[in-house]
VOBA-1610 file (N, C-alpha, C; in pm, whole numbers, padded with zeros to 5 digits, always signed):
BEGIN
Met+03432-01182-02832Met+03491-01070-02762Met+03385-00965-02726Glu+03292-00941-02820Glu+03188-00842-02796Glu+03100-00884-02678Arg+03071-01014-02669Arg+02989-01064-02559Arg+03061-01043-02425Phe+03191-01070-02421Phe+03269-01049-02300Phe+03268-00902-02259Thr+03278-00811-02354Thr+03277-00667-02325Thr+03143-00627-02263Lys+03033-00678-02317Lys+02900-00646-02263Lys+02887-00698-02120Ile+02933-00820-02096Ile+02924-00878-01962Ile+03010-00797-01865Phe+03131-00758-01909Phe+03220-00680-01825Phe+03155-00547-01784Phe+03099-00474-01880Phe+03036-00345-01849Phe+02911-00363-01763Ala+02837-00469-01785Ala+02719-00496-01701Ala+02761-00521-01557Ala+02870-00596-01538Ala+02919-00624-01403Ala+02966-00496-01335Ile+03037-00411-01407Ile+03083-00282-01352Ile+02963-00196-01312Leu+02861-00192-01396Leu+02741-00114-01366Leu+02673-00165-01240Leu+02657-00295-01227Leu+02593-00352-01108Leu+02673-00323-00982Leu+02804-00335-00989Leu+02888-00304-00873Leu+02878-00157-00835Thr+02873-00069-00934Thr+02862+00074-00907Thr+02729+00106-00841Ile+02621+00049-00893Ile+02489+00076-00835Ile+02481+00023-00693Ser+02527-00100-00670Ser+02517-00157-00535Ser+02608-00084-00437Ser+02720-00032-00483Ser+02809+00039-00391Ser+02757+00177-00356Cys+02672+00235-00443Cys+02615+00367-00411Cys+02535+00361-00283Asp+02448+00258-00269Asp+02367+00247-00149Asp+02454+00220-00027Lys+02557+00136-00043Lys+02645+00106+00069Lys+02719+00231+00114Lys+02765+00313+00019Lys+02835+00435+00055Lys+02744+00530+00131Ser+02620+00546+00084Ser+02531+00641+00150Ser+02488+00592+00288Cys+02494+00464+00315Cys+02457+00409+00445Cys+02578+00377+00532Lys+02697+00401+00479Lys+02819+00362+00548Lys+02828+00420+00690Asn+02796+00547+00707Asn+02809+00613+00837Asn+02674+00635+00906Val+02570+00569+00859Val+02436+00585+00917Val+02410+00469+01013Val+02372+00501+01135Val+02338+00400+01234Val+02187+00406+01257Cys+02120+00298+01227Cys+01975+00291+01244Cys+01944+00206+01366Ala+01825+00227+01423Ala+01779+00141+01532Ala+01771-00002+01480Ser+01773-00099+01570Ser+01781-00239+01530Ser+01664-00285+01443Tyr+01551-00220+01450Tyr+01435-00260+01372Tyr+01423-00181+01241Gln+01515-00088+01215Gln+01510-00009+01093Gln+01614-00058+00992Thr+01594-00016+00867Thr+01685-00050+00759Thr+01733+00079+00695Cys+01860+00085+00661Cys+01913+00201+00592Cys+01895+00183+00442Tyr+01843+00286+00380Tyr+01827+00288+00234Tyr+01860+00428+00185Asn+01958+00439+00097Asn+02002+00568+00044Asn+02033+00668+00153Gly+02095+00622+00259Gly+02139+00712+00365Gly+02032+00749+00467Gln+01917+00686+00460Gln+01808+00718+00551Gln+01755+00592+00619Cys+01721+00605+00747Cys+01664+00492+00821Cys+01515+00482+00790Ile+01472+00364+00752Ile+01333+00340+00712Ile+01268+00249+00815Cys+01145+00285+00854Cys+01067+00204+00948Cys+01020+00076+00880Pro+00996-00029+00958Pro+00935-00149+00899Pro+00789-00120+00864Asp+00735-00194+00767Asp+00595-00176+00729Asp+00506-00188+00852Gly+00414-00093+00865Gly+00320-00092+00977Gly+00356+00006+01086Ser+00479+00057+01085Ser+00524+00158+01181Ser+00564+00282+01104Glu+00551+00397+01167Glu+00588+00519+01098Glu+00628+00627+01197Gly+00674+00739+01143Gly+00714+00853+01224Gly+00863+00855+01248Ala+00909+00960+01313Ala+01052+00981+01335Ala+01117+00864+01409Asn+01048+00807+01507Asn+01104+00696+01586Asn+01036+00563+01557Cys+00953+00559+01454Cys+00878+00438+01416Cys+00787+00391+01530Ala+00742+00484+01614Ala+00662+00448+01732Ala+00512+00453+01705Thr+00470+00503+01590Thr+00328+00515+01560Thr+00286+00402+01467Leu+00175+00337+01499Leu+00121+00234+01410Leu+00051+00301+01292Ser+00087+00262+01172Ser+00028+00321+01052Ser-00123+00298+01047Ala-00170+00186+01097Ala-00313+00152+01090Ala-00400+00254+01162Thr-00343+00327+01257Thr-00422+00423+01335Thr-00491+00525+01246Lys-00421+00578+01146Lys-00480+00681+01061Lys-00583+00625+00963Tyr-00581+00494+00941Tyr-00678+00430+00852Tyr-00806+00390+00925Thr-00796+00369+01056Thr-00907+00315+01133Thr-01026+00410+01132Gly-01143+00356+01099Gly-01266+00434+01101Gly-01358+00401+00985Ser-01466+00478+00975Ser-01566+00460+00869Ser-01528+00541+00746Trp-01548+00481+00631Trp-01516+00543+00504Trp-01634+00526+00408Asn-01661+00627+00328Asn-01759+00618+00220Asn-01682+00583+00094Val-01734+00491+00012Val-01663+00443-00105Val-01746+00466-00231Ser-01679+00515-00335Ser-01741+00522-00467Ser-01644+00459-00567Glu-01697+00413-00679Glu-01616+00341-00777Glu-01627+00411-00912Asn-01512+00422-00980Asn-01507+00478-01114Asn-01428+00381-01201Cys-01496+00318-01298Cys-01430+00220-01383Cys-01379+00281-01512Gly-01414+00405-01542Gly-01362+00475-01659Gly-01404+00410-01790Gly-01373+00478-01897Gly-01398+00425-02031Gly-01543+00394-02059Gly-01634+00462-01994Gly-01776+00439-02017Gly-01830+00316-01947Thr-01747+00243-01872Thr-01793+00126-01799Thr-01864+00171-01672Pro-01991+00135-01656Pro-02060+00178-01534Pro-02003+00107-01411Pro-02002+00176-01297Pro-01951+00113-01175Pro-02041-00001-01130Asn-01980-00103-01072Asn-02055-00214-01015Asn-02095-00185-00871Phe-02007-00111-00800Phe-02026-00087-00658Phe-01997+00060-00631Thr-02092+00130-00574Thr-02067+00271-00545Thr-02161+00318-00435Gly-02118+00419-00362Gly-02202+00479-00259Gly-02229+00389-00141Tyr-02129+00316-00093Tyr-02148+00231+00024Tyr-02041+00266+00127Asn-02059+00219+00249Asn-01964+00248+00356Asn-01888+00122+00396Val-01763+00143+00439Val-01682+00035+00494Val-01621+00082+00625Tyr-01573-00013+00701Tyr-01500+00018+00823Tyr-01362-00045+00811Ile-01259+00033+00835Ile-01122-00017+00830Ile-01072-00029+00973Ala-01014-00144+01005Ala-00963-00169+01140Ala-00834-00249+01133Pro-00744-00226+01231Pro-00622-00308+01235Pro-00658-00451+01269Val-00581-00545+01215Val-00599-00686+01249Val-00536-00707+01386Pro-00607-00770+01479Pro-00551-00792+01613Pro-00419-00869+01608Ala-00330-00834+01698Ala-00199-00900+01705Ala-00214-01047+01742Gly-00118-01126+01701Gly-00113-01266+01740Gly-00194-01360+01655Asn-00238-01316+01537Asn-00319-01405+01453Asn-00248-01443+01325Gly-00117-01418+01319Gly-00042-01456+01200Gly-00024-01344+01099Tyr-00092-01233+01116Tyr-00075-01119+01026Tyr+00019-01019+01091Gly+00086-00939+01008Gly+00177-00837+01060Gly+00103-00715+01110Ile+00175-00627+01178Ile+00113-00505+01232Ile+00072-00410+01120Asn+00111-00440+00997Asn+00074-00354+00885Asn-00054-00401+00815Thr-00125-00496+00873Thr-00246-00550+00809Thr-00372-00491+00870Val-00464-00451+00781Val-00594-00400+00823Val-00703-00478+00749Thr-00824-00471+00802Thr-00940-00528+00732Thr-01025-00414+00679Ile-01084-00438+00563Ile-01181-00346+00504Ile-01311-00423+00496Thr-01412-00378+00574Thr-01538-00452+00587Thr-01658-00360+00570Pro-01756-00392+00492Pro-01762-00492+00388Pro-01726-00430+00253Leu-01615-00472+00193Leu-01578-00421+00061Leu-01682-00466-00040Phe-01723-00378-00126Phe-01830-00400-00224Phe-01963-00433-00155Gly-01970-00407-00025Gly-02091-00442+00049Gly-02106-00591+00066Val-01997-00668+00042Val-02004-00814+00040Val-01937-00878+00159Gly-01810-00843+00186Gly-01738-00912+00292Gly-01606-00844+00326Thr-01524-00914+00403Thr-01399-00860+00455Thr-01282-00889+00363Val-01201-00786+00341Val-01079-00798+00263Val-00963-00756+00352Tyr-00851-00826+00338Tyr-00729-00790+00411Tyr-00642-00703+00321Ala-00586-00598+00380Ala-00496-00509+00306Ala-00372-00484+00390Glu-00262-00455+00325Glu-00137-00426+00393Glu-00098-00280+00371Ile-00044-00219+00475Ile+00005-00082+00467Ile+00156-00090+00450Leu+00206-00028+00344Leu+00348-00035+00313Leu+00413+00102+00332Asn+00533+00101+00387Asn+00610+00225+00403Asn+00697+00242+00280Thr+00664+00341+00202Thr+00740+00362+00079Thr+00783+00506+00063Asp+00754+00589+00159Asp+00791+00728+00138Asp+00905+00769+00231Pro+00987+00865+00189Pro+01107+00900+00264Pro+01081+00961+00401Asn+00956+00993+00431Asn+00922+01048+00563Asn+00876+00940+00659Asn+00894+00813+00621Asn+00854+00701+00706Asn+00705+00702+00736Met+00625+00729+00637Met+00480+00729+00654Met+00420+00617+00569Gly+00336+00535+00632Gly+00271+00425+00560Gly+00159+00479+00474Thr+00188+00507+00347Thr+00089+00569+00261Thr+00049+00484+00141Val+00106+00365+00128Val+00070+00278+00017Val-00012+00161+00071Val-00123+00135+00007Val-00211+00025+00046Val-00198-00085-00059Tyr-00176-00207-00014Tyr-00164-00322-00103Tyr-00272-00423-00064Ile-00355-00459-00160Ile-00456-00562-00138Ile-00410-00685-00215Pro-00368-00791-00144Pro-00323-00911-00214Pro-00442-00985-00275Gln-00411-01079-00363Gln-00515-01158-00428Gln-00598-01230-00323Gln-00730-01224-00339Gln-00821-01295-00249Gln-00959-01306-00313Asn-01038-01399-00262Asn-01172-01423-00313Asn-01271-01368-00213Leu-01363-01290-00263Leu-01462-01225-00177Leu-01601-01259-00228Gly-01656-01367-00179Gly-01793-01404-00213Gly-01820-01408-00362Gly-01735-01474-00440Gly-01756-01484-00584Gly-01688-01374-00664Ile-01631-01277-00598Ile-01555-01171-00664Ile-01407-01202-00642Gln-01335-01226-00750Gln-01193-01258-00741Gln-01113-01129-00753Ile-01044-01092-00645Ile-00964-00970-00644Ile-00820-01006-00678Ser-00763-00936-00775Ser-00622-00953-00810Ser-00540-00856-00726Ala-00410-00877-00720Ala-00323-00788-00645Ala-00346-00643-00692Ser-00370-00553-00595Ser-00405-00415-00626Ser-00336-00320-00530Tyr-00307-00199-00578Tyr-00240-00097-00497Tyr-00317+00033-00495Gly-00292+00112-00389Gly-00352+00244-00379Gly-00270+00334-00289Asn-00318+00456-00270Asn-00247+00556-00191Asn-00339+00624-00091Phe-00283+00656+00024Phe-00352+00729+00131Phe-00306+00874+00125Phe-00402+00966+00138Phe-00371+01109+00141Phe-00427+01166+00271Thr-00344+01242+00345Thr-00386+01290+00476Thr-00502+01388+00469Ser-00516+01462+00361Ser-00632+01549+00348Ser-00696+01527+00213Gly-00826+01532+00213Gly-00900+01503+00092Gly-00910+01622-00001Ile-01000+01609-00096Ile-01021+01713-00195Ile-01061+01843-00128Ser-01144+01835-00027Ser-01187+01956+00044Ser-01082+02001+00145Gly-00979+01919+00168Gly-00872+01957+00259Gly-00898+01920+00403Ser-01009+01849+00431Ser-01040+01822+00571Ser-01014+01677+00612Gln-01079+01584+00549Gln-01068+01444+00589Gln-00976+01367+00495Pro-00911+01261+00546Pro-00825+01177+00461Pro-00904+01108+00350Thr-00833+01077+00243Thr-00890+01001+00132Thr-00792+00891+00091Met-00844+00795+00018Met-00762+00690-00041Met-00813+00665-00182Thr-00722+00632-00270Thr-00761+00583-00402Thr-00689+00451-00422Ile-00765+00350-00459Ile-00709+00218-00484Ile-00755+00173-00622Thr-00661+00142-00709Thr-00696+00085-00838Thr-00716-00064-00813Leu-00841-00104-00810Leu-00876-00241-00773Leu-00905-00322-00899Asn-00832-00429-00914Asn-00850-00520-01026Asn-00927-00642-00976Tyr-01042-00668-01037Tyr-01123-00781-00991Tyr-01204-00839-01105Thr-01251-00962-01080Thr-01339-01030-01174Thr-01471-01058-01104Ser-01578-01018-01168Ser-01713-01038-01114Ser-01802-01087-01228Gly-01871-01196-01206Gly-01958-01251-01310Gly-01883-01289-01436Gly-01756-01328-01422Gly-01675-01368-01536Gly-01617-01253-01617Ile-01640-01130-01573Ile-01588-01012-01644Ile-01481-00945-01558Gly-01368-00912-01620Gly-01260-00845-01549Gly-01277-00694-01548Tyr-01245-00632-01435Tyr-01256-00487-01420Tyr-01127-00432-01359Ser-01096-00311-01394Ser-00990-00235-01328Ser-01051-00099-01296Cys-01091-00082-01171Cys-01166+00036-01132Cys-01094+00111-01020Gln-01114+00240-01017Gln-01059+00320-00908Gln-01163+00331-00798Glu-01125+00280-00682Glu-01211+00290-00564Glu-01167+00416-00489Asn-01260+00506-00466Asn-01231+00631-00394Asn-01290+00621-00254Phe-01205+00630-00154Phe-01244+00618-00014Phe-01237+00757+00050Tyr-01344+00796+00118Tyr-01351+00925+00187Tyr-01378+00898+00335Lys-01282+00933+00420Lys-01297+00905+00564Lys-01406+00994+00622Gln-01491+00932+00704Gln-01602+01005+00767Gln-01554+01065+00899Pro-01602+01184+00932Pro-01559+01248+01059Pro-01606+01172+01180
//
């Protein structure tokens, strides 16, 4: 009987949670390419703004200076180098939310995805899927884009990058500073 009671309350809880989102989106009409979540229309990954007409990759495109902080007394492996971030051309199998970071670690090209996760429909989360970069194995990693940096002028990004180099695993914060 106790097991049945737990299952019953779990089912009621799930129905209540799922109906909350449906209620908040009940009277919301979104454009055909948008999704309603908690009463708000959300752009697909790679598009942003009030009408989802701006490509998120635009604000990432350009030259960036990169430094690495591995914390805990671990010296950085890669620091003080430049990369160029560019959107991946359409029609090659990648979505409009994909950019390249070249040369990450001064070694080669990495693909990253821009995800829309904020309520203002701004692509501010960077996801780097698992990939191999010239002997450096990168694990799935996430970071954030900030429109103004520490000095308040140029955009910055911080990505907690998990990778293995020379058989040793690292979890380091990569700090990206957009160049004017």
